[in-house]
C-alpha positions in Angstrom: 47.9 -85.4 75.1 51.6 -84.9 74.9 52.9 -81.5 75.0 56.3 -79.9 74.8 55.8 -76.9 77.3 57.5 -74.5 79.6 57.0 -74.5 83.4 58.9 -73.6 86.5 62.1 -72.3 84.5 62.0 -75.8 82.5 61.4 -76.9 78.7 60.1 -80.4 78.9 57.7 -83.0 77.4 54.8 -83.8 79.4 51.3 -84.7 79.4 48.3 -82.3 79.4 44.6 -82.7 79.2 43.0 -82.7 75.8 41.5 -79.5 75.0 37.8 -79.2 74.2 36.1 -76.3 71.8 34.2 -73.5 73.1 31.9 -71.3 71.0 33.5 -70.4 67.8 36.5 -72.8 68.6 37.9 -76.0 67.0 40.2 -78.7 68.1 42.9 -79.4 65.6 44.7 -82.9 65.9 48.2 -81.7 64.8 50.5 -83.7 62.4 53.6 -81.4 62.5 54.8 -77.8 63.8 57.4 -75.6 62.9 59.8 -73.8 64.8 60.5 -69.8 64.9 63.0 -68.0 66.5 60.7 -66.4 68.9 60.4 -69.8 70.7 63.8 -69.5 71.8 63.0 -66.1 73.6 60.0 -67.2 75.5 61.4 -69.4 78.4 63.6 -66.3 79.4 60.4 -64.0 79.3 58.4 -66.4 81.4 61.3 -66.9 84.0 60.0 -69.4 86.7 56.3 -69.0 85.6 54.8 -72.2 87.0 51.5 -72.4 84.9 52.7 -74.9 82.0 52.6 -73.0 78.6 52.7 -75.1 75.4 55.2 -73.4 73.1 54.8 -73.0 69.2 53.3 -70.7 66.7 53.1 -72.8 63.6 51.2 -76.0 62.9 49.2 -78.0 60.6 46.8 -80.7 60.9 43.1 -82.3 60.8 39.9 -80.6 62.6 38.9 -83.2 65.1 36.0 -81.3 66.8 34.2 -78.2 66.4 32.3 -76.1 68.9 29.1 -74.2 68.6 28.6 -71.5 66.0 31.4 -72.7 63.6 29.9 -73.0 60.2 32.9 -72.6 58.1 34.7 -75.8 59.0 34.0 -79.4 59.4 35.5 -82.4 61.2 38.0 -84.0 59.1 39.3 -80.7 57.3 42.8 -80.2 56.7 44.3 -76.8 58.0 46.9 -74.7 58.9 47.3 -72.5 61.8 47.4 -68.4 61.4 49.5 -67.5 64.4 48.9 -63.8 64.0 45.7 -63.8 66.4 42.9 -61.2 65.8 44.7 -59.3 63.0 42.3 -59.8 60.2 42.5 -56.7 57.8 45.6 -55.0 56.2 46.6 -51.9 58.2 49.7 -49.8 59.2 49.9 -51.4 62.6 48.2 -54.4 64.3 45.0 -53.7 66.3 45.5 -53.3 70.2 44.1 -56.9 70.6 46.7 -58.5 68.4 49.0 -61.2 69.8 51.2 -64.1 68.5 50.0 -67.7 69.2 52.4 -69.5 71.6 52.4 -66.9 74.3 50.0 -66.2 76.3 47.9 -68.8 74.4 49.0 -72.3 74.2 51.0 -73.2 70.9 51.3 -75.9 68.5 54.2 -78.1 70.2 51.3 -80.7 71.3 49.2 -83.4 69.6 46.2 -80.9 69.8 45.5 -77.3 70.1 42.1 -75.6 70.6 41.8 -72.3 68.8 39.2 -69.8 67.1 38.0 -71.0 63.9 39.1 -67.7 62.5 42.7 -68.4 62.8 42.6 -71.5 60.2 43.4 -71.6 56.7 42.9 -74.7 54.2 46.1 -76.8 53.9 47.5 -76.2 50.4 47.0 -79.6 49.0 50.4 -79.3 46.9 52.3 -79.1 50.3 53.2 -81.9 52.6 52.6 -81.9 56.2 55.8 -80.8 57.0 55.9 -78.1 54.5 52.2 -76.9 55.2 53.3 -76.6 59.2 56.2 -74.2 58.5 54.5 -71.9 56.0 52.5 -69.4 57.9 54.6 -67.2 60.3 57.5 -66.9 58.0 55.9 -66.4 54.7 53.4 -63.7 56.4 56.4 -62.0 57.8 58.4 -61.9 54.6 55.5 -61.0 52.4 54.7 -57.9 54.6 58.3 -57.0 54.9 59.0 -57.1 51.3 55.6 -55.8 49.6 53.5 -53.9 52.3 56.3 -52.0 54.2 59.2 -52.4 51.6 57.0 -51.6 48.4 59.4 -53.8 46.5 58.8 -53.8 42.7 60.0 -55.7 39.8 63.5 -54.6 38.6 64.5 -53.4 42.1 67.4 -54.6 44.2 66.7 -56.2 47.7 69.4 -57.0 50.0 68.9 -59.6 53.1 71.4 -59.8 55.5 71.3 -63.5 56.8 70.4 -66.2 54.2 69.6 -69.3 56.4 66.5 -68.2 58.2 63.0 -69.4 57.5 62.1 -66.0 56.7 64.8 -65.3 54.6 64.4 -68.3 52.4 60.9 -67.6 51.8 62.0 -63.9 51.0 64.5 -64.9 48.4 62.0 -67.0 46.6 59.3 -64.2 46.9 61.4 -61.3 45.7 62.8 -63.4 43.0 59.5 -64.4 41.7 58.3 -60.9 41.8 61.0 -60.1 39.4 63.5 -58.3 41.8 67.3 -58.7 42.2 67.9 -60.5 45.1 71.3 -60.3 47.2 71.9 -62.1 50.6 74.8 -62.4 53.3 75.9 -65.2 55.2 79.2 -66.5 56.9 78.7 -69.9 55.6 79.8 -71.3 52.2 77.1 -74.0 52.1 74.4 -71.4 52.9 75.5 -68.8 50.4 75.4 -71.9 47.7 71.9 -72.7 48.9 70.6 -69.3 48.7 71.9 -69.1 45.1 70.0 -72.4 44.4 66.8 -71.2 45.5 66.9 -67.7 43.5 69.5 -65.4 45.0 71.3 -63.6 42.2 74.3 -62.6 44.6 75.3 -64.1 47.9 78.2 -62.4 49.8 80.4 -63.3 52.8 79.1 -61.4 56.0 82.5 -60.8 57.0 83.5 -58.9 53.8 83.4 -55.2 53.2 79.8 -54.7 51.7 80.2 -51.4 50.6 83.3 -52.2 48.6 81.6 -55.6 47.4 78.5 -54.0 46.4 79.7 -50.8 45.0 78.5 -51.3 41.4 74.9 -52.4 42.6 72.0 -49.9 43.6 70.2 -51.5 46.6 66.6 -50.1 46.7 65.7 -52.0 50.0 67.1 -53.8 53.0 65.2 -56.2 54.9 67.0 -56.4 58.4 66.4 -59.1 61.0 69.9 -59.4 62.8 70.0 -56.2 64.6 73.2 -54.1 66.0 75.7 -56.4 64.3 74.8 -55.5 60.8 72.2 -52.5 60.8 74.8 -49.8 60.1 76.5 -52.0 57.5 73.1 -52.5 55.5 72.4 -48.7 55.9 75.7 -47.9 54.4 75.0 -49.9 51.0 71.1 -48.6 50.8 70.9 -46.1 48.4 69.8 -42.6 49.1 66.4 -42.3 49.6 66.1 -46.2 50.1 64.0 -48.3 52.5 65.2 -50.1 55.3 62.6 -52.6 56.8 63.4 -54.4 60.4 61.4 -57.4 61.5 63.9 -58.8 64.1 67.0 -58.5 66.3 68.9 -61.9 66.3 72.2 -59.9 67.8 71.5 -57.1 70.1 68.0 -54.9 70.1 69.8 -51.5 70.6 71.4 -49.7 67.6 73.3 -46.6 67.5 73.2 -44.8 64.2 74.2 -41.2 62.9 71.0 -39.1 62.7 72.7 -36.6 60.3 73.7 -38.9 57.9 70.4 -40.4 58.0 68.2 -37.6 57.3 70.5 -36.0 54.6 70.5 -39.5 52.9 66.6 -38.9 53.1 66.4 -42.9 54.2 63.2 -44.4 55.2 62.9 -46.6 58.1 60.1 -49.0 58.7 59.2 -51.6 61.3 57.2 -55.0 61.2 56.2 -58.0 62.7 54.0 -60.9 61.4 50.7 -59.2 59.3 47.2 -59.5 58.9 45.0 -62.5 57.6 44.4 -60.4 54.4 48.2 -60.4 53.8 48.5 -64.3 54.8 45.9 -65.0 52.2 47.7 -63.0 49.5 50.9 -64.6 50.4 49.6 -68.3 50.2 48.2 -67.2 46.7 51.3 -65.9 45.6 53.1 -69.2 46.7 50.4 -71.2 44.7 50.7 -69.0 41.6 54.6 -69.4 41.6 54.7 -72.8 42.8 57.0 -72.0 45.7 57.6 -74.3 48.3 58.8 -73.7 51.8 62.4 -74.9 52.4 62.6 -77.7 55.2 66.0 -77.9 56.8 65.5 -80.8 59.1 62.6 -82.8 61.0 62.6 -83.9 64.6 60.0 -85.9 66.6 58.1 -84.2 69.3 60.1 -85.9 71.9 63.3 -84.4 70.3 62.1 -80.9 70.7 65.3 -80.0 72.8 67.7 -81.0 70.1 65.6 -78.8 67.5 65.8 -75.8 69.8 69.6 -76.2 70.0 69.8 -76.5 66.1 67.9 -73.3 65.9 69.8 -71.6 68.5 73.1 -72.5 67.0 71.9 -71.0 63.5 72.8 -74.1 62.1 69.7 -74.4 59.9 68.8 -73.3 56.4 65.3 -73.0 56.2 62.7 -74.0 58.7 63.2 -76.9 61.4 59.8 -79.3 61.8 58.5 -81.0 64.7 56.6 -84.1 63.5 54.0 -84.8 66.2 52.9 -88.5 66.6 49.1 -88.9 67.6 48.8 -91.2 70.6 
């Protein structure tokens, strides 16, 4: 099968043997896969590791074969991949055995994937293959950040720095559908306009004075994924006693902030990453109930994966980037 992989310090399209299902596993013939920012980081983490690793966490396809002891799925079923491995029940933190698909396990940037039958969900009938392929990781991350960790309620205001990411485009729609007031930031005029079109009540320029721009607003929750470049600015506009939830750091990981101001302000800081199967199912049901669709930025063929990576790395996208996978 064709696969986009990392080996010997290089990312390349190559050939691998077709996978076979073991006990409790299925093989899914993938129709499409979605890029995520974590895919950009994996090559540096692996260095010159010679063993090929298929990248990718998100994907959707058709079950091609099933292993022994698989009773809930059949050949021909249309499914999406749940990349949050071995985390089934909602909990304060993931279990020790939790990992994310795409490292160390082979991921979705291939014609086929073998995976535990417990990591599948039924493909939403109303979504296209491209939409289905990009839904799981981002909506799960955004749903947990907003509702499990952020405890966002109708009538509250959430601020989301960075309007163009796949998670952000989901969070805008999720929060708005839940009755919240949604504010985002972006340097791009076009991304701010696109954010307003999908539900943002307000979209401010990242380069403006946030405190001055939002002095008339009470911000109950901030969901941060940018990191050092925006963390203290986000904290400055958060109400006393408000929550700040962090799920990423696209700039620098290390942040300095004034502890005295923090504890006098009674702020609440929460970390989050991915989520449980229970939360994914709740998020998918929420999408269905409110007729929310993923925002697809652009599609590439599997052979154009390097170009897709470049678009993501340069932050050119608004929404999710898709790899269409042609079966051989």
